[in-house]
N, C-alpha and C positions, 0 to 999 in steps of 0.2 A: 687171526686163525683161532678157531674155537678150540679151547682147551678140553681135552677129554679127561675122564676120571683117572686113566692110567698116567697121563702127563702130570696131573696134579699130584700124584703119588711119587712120581720120580724125583729123587733129589736134585736140587739145583747145585749143591756141593757135595761131593764125596772125597773127603780128605783122609789120607793115611800118611802120617809122618812117622818115620822110624827113628830119626834123630836129626838134630841140628847142632853142629859145633861150629864156633867162631873163634879163630885164634887159639885153638887147642882146648877151648873151654866148651863143654857140652851144655847147650842152652835148653833144648827140648828133648824129651824122651818120646816114647811111644804115644801118639795122639791120633785117635780115629774119630772122625766127625762127619755127620751127614746133616744137611739142612734142606728141609722141604720148601716148596714154593709157599710164599706169603708168611712164612714162619719168622718170628723175631727172636733171635738167640742172643743172650747176653753172655759175654765171656768175662767172667769175674776173677779178680785176683789182686794181690799186692803189686804195687809199682815195681817194674824191673823183673818180674817173674817170667816174662816171654810172651805176653799177650800180643803186643805189636808184632813180634816175629811171626807169630801164627797168621795175622793178617797179611803181612808182607809175603809170605809163602803163597797164600790164596790169591793175592793180587799179582803174583808173578814177579814181584820186586826182590824176592830173596830166593836164590837158586842153589844155595849150598847145603841144602838138606837132602836126606835120603828118604824116599817114599814117592807118593803120587798125589797129585791134586787134579780132580776133574771138575770143572765148572761148566754148567750148562747155561749158555747165554752170556749176556753182557754183565761187566762188573763195574759198579760205581764206587767211588772213594770219597770219604770225607775224613780228612786228616785232623790231628790235633790243632795245627796251625792252618789258617785258611788257604795258604799257598796260592795267592792270587798274582796276576800280572800287574805290578805297580804302575807300569808306564801305559797301561791300557784302561779304557773306560769300563765301568760296570757292564755295559752291554757287550763289549768286546770279550770280557772275562767269561761270559756265557757263550757267545757265538763261536769264538775262535777255538776253544778246546773241544767243543761238542759238535760243531757243524750245524747247529740248529738255525732256523730262520730268525730274522729280527722280530717278526710277529710272535713266534713261539717264545722267544727270549723275553719279550715284553710281558707276556702272559705269566711267565715263570717268575719274573720279578714282582709281579702283582700278587702272585700266590704266596710269596714269602714276606710281603709287607715292604717291598722296595720300589713300588710304583713311583715313577717320575724321578728316579735316581739313576737312570740309564747313562747319563752323560757325566756323572761324577767319577772320580778315580778312587781306588781302594783306600788311600790315605785319608780321604775325606769321610770315610765311614767309620763308625765306631766298631769295637771288636765284635759286638753282638750283630751288627749289620753285616760285617765281613763273614760271620759264621752263617748268617742267612743266605748270603750270596753263594757260599760254598755249598750249602745244602741244595740251593736251586741249581746249581751246576751239576751236582751228582744225580739229581732226579731227572735233569733234562735229557739225558741219554736214554731214559726209560730202561734202567738196568734191571736184570733178572735177579741179581744179587747185590746188595748194598753193604759196603764195609765201612763202619764208622769207628774211628780211633779216638776215643775220649773227646767227642765233639763239643762237650760242655765245659771243659776244664777252663779255669781262670774267669769264669763268669759268676756274678753275684747270684744269690739264691732266687730272687724274683726273675731274673733273666733266664736262668736255667729252667725254671717252670714254664716260661714262655717258649723257649726253644724245644723242650720236650713236647709241649702241646702241638707246636708247628710240625715237628717230625711225625707225630702220630697222625695228623691230618694228612700229611703228604703220603705217609706209608699206607694208610687206609685207602686213599684215592688210587695209588698205583699198585697196591697189592704186591709190593716187592719183598722178597726174602731179605732178611737183614741180620748181620752179625754186629753187635754193639760191644765194643771193648770199653770196659770201665773198671775202676777199683772202688766205686761207690755203690754200695748194696742197694740203696734206695732208688738209684737210677735204674738198676737191673730189675728190681721188683715192679717199678712203675711202667716200664716200657716193653718188657719181653714176656713171652709165653713159655720160655725155657731158659734156665739159668745153668750155665756150665762154669765150674770153678777149676782154675788152673793153679796148681801149687807144687812144691817140691823142688828139688835140685838134682838132676835136670827136671824141668816142668812137665807135669802130666795132668790129665783130667782126673780130678779126685771126686767130683760130684757132677751129675748131669740129671737135673730134676725138672719136672714140669713146674712152672710158676702158678700155683693154684690161685694166688691172689689176683691174678690178671685174667683168670678164666671166667 
């Protein structure tokens, strides 16, 4: 369906968190966030501040918050850990969770540099290759909003550069809105066109700036 100018202006995400408390501890305060189609937003802040909690609310995995979360379209997820099915092949790890055809899955594997690895099992892949498979799985459902929770953690510097370049190619091809959670400022500056900083106790948005370095 052809996207109109009005459709392109409508937020993919409209999030209004009033608070999130877990075990009597308030984790998140007031957070208002909108994300537009094709926009890449980096959610920056120190480890443990609550960035992952925000992503879990958006994904519908955390329901103990007060507020509302409206998402227009499908949501894709890339976790810190690849979260693959260890007893299933690489091909199955694409087809089973997403419902895509074998032909589509084979193309997705080629797109992330895993051509001819469809018969292998996750434990036969390096961590970097598992991350590539996780990325392929997220893009395979053609999401309208992609949530990435520190997807490059525990990788060496060269591999991080490769994975960031791969993400940029896929993101540009699919035009998907993305929220990237990271505590690494260099990743935020390299990949996003908007940087949001989360800080405080409870955590709130303390900065929401256009990333002019990426424009």
